[in-house]
Every structure is written in structure tokens, then in C-alpha cells.
KEKE-3310 file (N, C-alpha, C; in steps of 0.2 Angstrom, whole numbers, plus 5000, padded with zeros to 4 digits):
npx = (5416:5433:5445:5460:5475:5490:5497:5494:5496:5495:5481:5474:5469:5477:5490:5493:5484:5488:5503:5499:5492:5503:5510:5503:5504:5497:5491:5484:5473:5455:5446:5429:5418:5403:5385:5368:5352:5343:5354:5359:5369:5384:5398:5413:5421:5431:5444:5452:5464:5472:5484:5480:5469:5467:5479:5467:5459:5465:5468:5457:5453:5459:5452:5444:5439:5449:5459:5454:5447:5453:5445:5439:5438:5428:5433:5422:5403:5392:5401:5413:5417:5418:5425:5425:5416:5412:5409:5405:5413:5417:5422:5425:5429:5432:5436:5452:5452:5450:5435:5434:5422:5419:5407:5395:5385:5380:5375:5388:5388:5391:5384:5369:5357:5347:5341:5348:5362:5357:5353:5364:5373:5366:5367:5379:5379:5374:5382:5393:5386:5380:5390:5408:5403:5395:5405:5416:5411:5407:5420:5428:5421:5422:5431:5433:5431:5415:5405:5403:5391)
npy = (5470:5482:5492:5500:5509:5512:5511:5514:5511:5498:5496:5499:5493:5493:5498:5512:5518:5516:5526:5538:5537:5537:5547:5559:5559:5551:5548:5539:5528:5520:5507:5498:5485:5481:5474:5473:5477:5468:5459:5456:5465:5469:5475:5486:5500:5513:5527:5536:5549:5561:5573:5588:5594:5595:5583:5573:5574:5573:5561:5554:5553:5544:5532:5518:5505:5498:5502:5503:5503:5491:5474:5473:5458:5449:5437:5428:5426:5434:5444:5438:5433:5443:5452:5441:5442:5452:5469:5485:5502:5516:5534:5547:5563:5575:5587:5585:5572:5557:5545:5530:5517:5501:5490:5473:5457:5448:5436:5435:5437:5444:5461:5460:5467:5480:5486:5479:5487:5496:5495:5491:5506:5513:5508:5510:5524:5525:5519:5529:5542:5538:5534:5536:5551:5559:5556:5565:5579:5580:5583:5591:5604:5606:5601:5591:5573:5565:5563:5546:5534)
npz = (5673:5675:5674:5677:5671:5667:5658:5642:5626:5627:5629:5618:5602:5589:5576:5571:5583:5593:5591:5590:5601:5609:5607:5612:5622:5635:5649:5658:5658:5660:5659:5656:5655:5651:5650:5644:5648:5644:5640:5628:5621:5624:5629:5629:5636:5635:5644:5640:5646:5639:5634:5628:5621:5609:5604:5608:5600:5588:5590:5589:5578:5571:5576:5571:5561:5562:5572:5589:5605:5617:5620:5635:5643:5653:5670:5669:5666:5656:5647:5645:5633:5629:5615:5604:5595:5580:5580:5582:5584:5592:5592:5604:5608:5625:5630:5636:5636:5630:5624:5618:5611:5613:5605:5603:5598:5611:5605:5598:5584:5569:5569:5554:5554:5550:5563:5573:5572:5573:5587:5592:5592:5600:5612:5612:5614:5625:5634:5634:5640:5652:5658:5658:5655:5662:5674:5667:5665:5675:5683:5674:5676:5690:5692:5698:5699:5700:5713:5721:5716)
capx = (5421:5434:5453:5464:5482:5496:5500:5488:5495:5491:5476:5470:5469:5479:5498:5490:5481:5494:5508:5494:5491:5510:5511:5499:5504:5491:5495:5481:5466:5451:5442:5425:5414:5395:5380:5364:5348:5342:5358:5357:5375:5390:5403:5420:5424:5438:5443:5462:5467:5478:5489:5477:5461:5470:5479:5463:5455:5470:5470:5452:5450:5463:5450:5442:5440:5454:5461:5450:5449:5455:5438:5441:5432:5428:5432:5418:5398:5391:5407:5419:5418:5416:5430:5425:5411:5410:5406:5405:5419:5416:5426:5422:5434:5429:5444:5459:5447:5448:5433:5433:5421:5416:5401:5397:5381:5382:5378:5394:5388:5390:5375:5366:5351:5350:5340:5353:5367:5356:5352:5373:5375:5361:5369:5385:5379:5372:5387:5397:5383:5379:5396:5412:5401:5395:5412:5422:5406:5411:5429:5429:5414:5422:5442:5436:5428:5410:5406:5402:5383)
capy = (5474:5491:5492:5505:5505:5518:5510:5516:5507:5492:5495:5498:5486:5493:5500:5519:5520:5515:5528:5541:5539:5537:5553:5562:5558:5545:5548:5534:5524:5517:5502:5495:5482:5483:5472:5477:5475:5464:5455:5456:5469:5470:5481:5493:5509:5517:5534:5539:5555:5564:5578:5590:5594:5594:5577:5568:5577:5572:5553:5550:5554:5539:5526:5514:5498:5493:5504:5504:5501:5483:5474:5470:5451:5446:5430:5425:5427:5434:5449:5432:5429:5449:5453:5433:5443:5457:5475:5492:5504:5522:5537:5555:5567:5578:5592:5581:5564:5553:5539:5524:5514:5494:5484:5468:5456:5443:5429:5434:5437:5450:5466:5459:5470:5489:5485:5477:5492:5506:5494:5494:5511:5514:5505:5516:5531:5525:5517:5536:5546:5534:5532:5542:5559:5560:5559:5569:5580:5582:5582:5599:5608:5605:5600:5583:5569:5564:5556:5539:5532)
capz = (5674:5677:5673:5677:5668:5667:5652:5638:5620:5628:5629:5613:5596:5581:5577:5571:5586:5598:5588:5592:5610:5615:5605:5614:5630:5639:5658:5662:5656:5665:5654:5659:5653:5652:5646:5642:5651:5640:5641:5620:5619:5627:5625:5633:5637:5638:5643:5639:5649:5637:5634:5627:5618:5599:5606:5609:5593:5582:5593:5590:5571:5571:5578:5567:5559:5564:5578:5593:5611:5615:5623:5643:5647:5661:5669:5669:5664:5646:5643:5647:5628:5624:5607:5602:5591:5575:5582:5581:5587:5590:5597:5606:5616:5628:5631:5635:5635:5622:5626:5615:5614:5606:5606:5601:5602:5616:5600:5594:5577:5567:5565:5550:5551:5553:5569:5578:5572:5578:5594:5598:5591:5606:5616:5615:5616:5633:5639:5634:5643:5658:5662:5657:5650:5671:5678:5665:5666:5683:5683:5670:5678:5699:5695:5703:5701:5706:5717:5719:5719)
cpx = (5426:5440:5453:5470:5487:5498:5496:5488:5495:5485:5472:5472:5472:5488:5496:5488:5487:5500:5504:5493:5497:5512:5508:5498:5501:5496:5491:5477:5462:5445:5437:5420:5406:5392:5375:5361:5346:5346:5361:5364:5377:5395:5408:5420:5429:5439:5453:5462:5477:5481:5486:5471:5463:5474:5473:5459:5457:5469:5463:5450:5452:5460:5446:5440:5444:5458:5455:5453:5450:5448:5443:5436:5433:5431:5428:5408:5398:5397:5412:5421:5418:5426:5430:5421:5415:5407:5409:5410:5414:5420:5425:5427:5431:5434:5448:5459:5446:5443:5432:5427:5416:5409:5398:5391:5381:5380:5383:5394:5388:5385:5375:5360:5351:5346:5345:5360:5363:5354:5362:5375:5372:5367:5376:5385:5377:5379:5392:5391:5381:5384:5402:5409:5399:5401:5417:5420:5410:5416:5430:5427:5418:5429:5441:5431:5421:5410:5404:5393:5382)
cpy = (5480:5488:5498:5503:5514:5517:5506:5512:5503:5491:5497:5494:5494:5500:5510:5524:5521:5521:5534:5540:5540:5546:5559:5562:5555:5545:5539:5533:5517:5513:5500:5489:5482:5475:5472:5474:5471:5459:5451:5458:5469:5475:5483:5496:5509:5524:5532:5546:5555:5570:5587:5589:5592:5584:5571:5570:5572:5562:5550:5551:5547:5534:5524:5510:5495:5496:5509:5501:5493:5481:5472:5465:5453:5440:5424:5428:5432:5438:5442:5432:5438:5452:5445:5435:5449:5462:5482:5496:5513:5526:5546:5555:5571:5580:5587:5575:5562:5549:5535:5519:5506:5490:5478:5465:5451:5438:5431:5436:5443:5455:5464:5464:5476:5489:5484:5484:5496:5504:5496:5500:5515:5514:5507:5520:5528:5523:5524:5540:5543:5534:5539:5549:5561:5560:5563:5575:5588:5586:5591:5604:5611:5606:5594:5577:5567:5559:5551:5540:5529)
cpz = (5675:5679:5672:5676:5668:5659:5643:5631:5623:5627:5625:5607:5589:5581:5578:5578:5591:5597:5593:5598:5615:5615:5608:5622:5637:5646:5660:5659:5661:5657:5658:5655:5655:5645:5645:5646:5648:5637:5632:5618:5624:5624:5631:5631:5637:5638:5644:5642:5643:5637:5635:5621:5611:5601:5604:5603:5588:5584:5590:5582:5568:5570:5573:5565:5562:5570:5583:5598:5611:5624:5629:5646:5654:5664:5669:5669:5658:5644:5644:5639:5622:5619:5606:5595:5586:5580:5578:5586:5585:5595:5597:5610:5615:5630:5632:5636:5629:5623:5617:5617:5611:5609:5600:5603:5605:5611:5597:5586:5576:5565:5556:5550:5552:5561:5575:5578:5575:5587:5597:5598:5597:5611:5619:5616:5625:5636:5642:5642:5650:5663:5662:5656:5655:5672:5675:5665:5672:5684:5678:5673:5686:5698:5699:5701:5705:5711:5719:5721:5726)
residu = (ILE:ALA:ARG:MET:SER:LYS:LYS:CYS:SER:ALA:ALA:VAL:ILE:GLY:SER:ARG:LEU:ARG:ARG:ALA:VAL:ARG:ARG:ALA:GLY:CYS:SER:GLN:ILE:LEU:ARG:ALA:SER:TYR:VAL:SER:ASP:ALA:ARG:LYS:LEU:MET:GLY:THR:ILE:GLY:VAL:LEU:ASN:LEU:THR:SER:THR:ALA:SER:ALA:GLN:ALA:ALA:GLY:LYS:ILE:ALA:GLY:ARG:ALA:GLN:PHE:ILE:ALA:GLN:LEU:PRO:SER:ALA:LYS:GLY:LEU:THR:SER:LYS:LEU:GLY:ASN:GLY:THR:GLY:ILE:GLU:GLU:ALA:VAL:ASP:LYS:GLY:HIS:TYR:LEU:ILE:LEU:VAL:TRP:GLY:GLU:LEU:THR:SER:LEU:ARG:ALA:PRO:ARG:LYS:ALA:ALA:GLN:ARG:VAL:ALA:LEU:GLU:GLY:PHE:LEU:SER:ASP:MET:ILE:SER:LYS:THR:ALA:ASN:LEU:GLY:LEU:THR:SER:ARG:MET:VAL:ASN:GLY:MET:ALA:SER:PRO:ALA:PRO)
# end
């Protein structure tokens, strides 16, 4: 599932992050949710278009355990339960864009073992590098979005 909106603060969790996103002049947010190939991990990635690199960095520092991207569940399938479990989050700034990711186990259990946490961290990294990073790099270098695959 994917969704674009101009209501950035409605697509993040946590009052401090909402405030930071509003102050940063967020003009649009694109969120998408994915399931891992093994169908054991799922997550949401959000890319926020902010006014400056400094505002993206500042908002990214606020992200954390209680300040993260709002999960985007689908109508059916594994990602329909997205947000019902306990997961991990990460924030990365890239120019004036802020990338927020959330990942959890499809079992909806909290990651208890180190291997589960490592797998989730790898999944979050893959979501960033294989989606947002590709389009944003092209946009920042060429001034336009990358062509559709």
C-alpha cells in the first residue's frame, strides 16, 4: 500500500515529532508499507519533504521510541495488522527530506532475540536503500524523480 498526503503531521506519531514536522514546513509526505520476501517482517517507510536540510536533521533527531512514522496498514493481507505489534524505528535525513521507517515482526511479537532485531534493522535498511534512496538520489542529482521501473 502507498499513500501521499499534504497532511504531514497526521502521518507521524508523537507530539514532539508532529510539532517538528510542522515547524519544518513539511509540504508533502509519501508513505508505503512492505512485507519481506520471507513474509516474517513488515514495515512502513515515510518520506517527508521539508523546507531545509537543517530542519530535516532537527526533526530526525526527535524521532525515537515515542516519535515515529504512523504505520500504514493495508485493507487485507499481512500488512493489514501493521502497527498492532511492537517494533523498531529509524530516521535518516537526506538533504531536505526526512525518511522515517518502522518495522515489526509479522507475528506481532516484540523482537526478543538479537537475531530478530538484526533482521528488522536489515529490513529497515533495505526499505530505505531500495525505495526512497533511489528516487531521492535521482531527484537530488537530476532535479527530477527517477523513471518508473
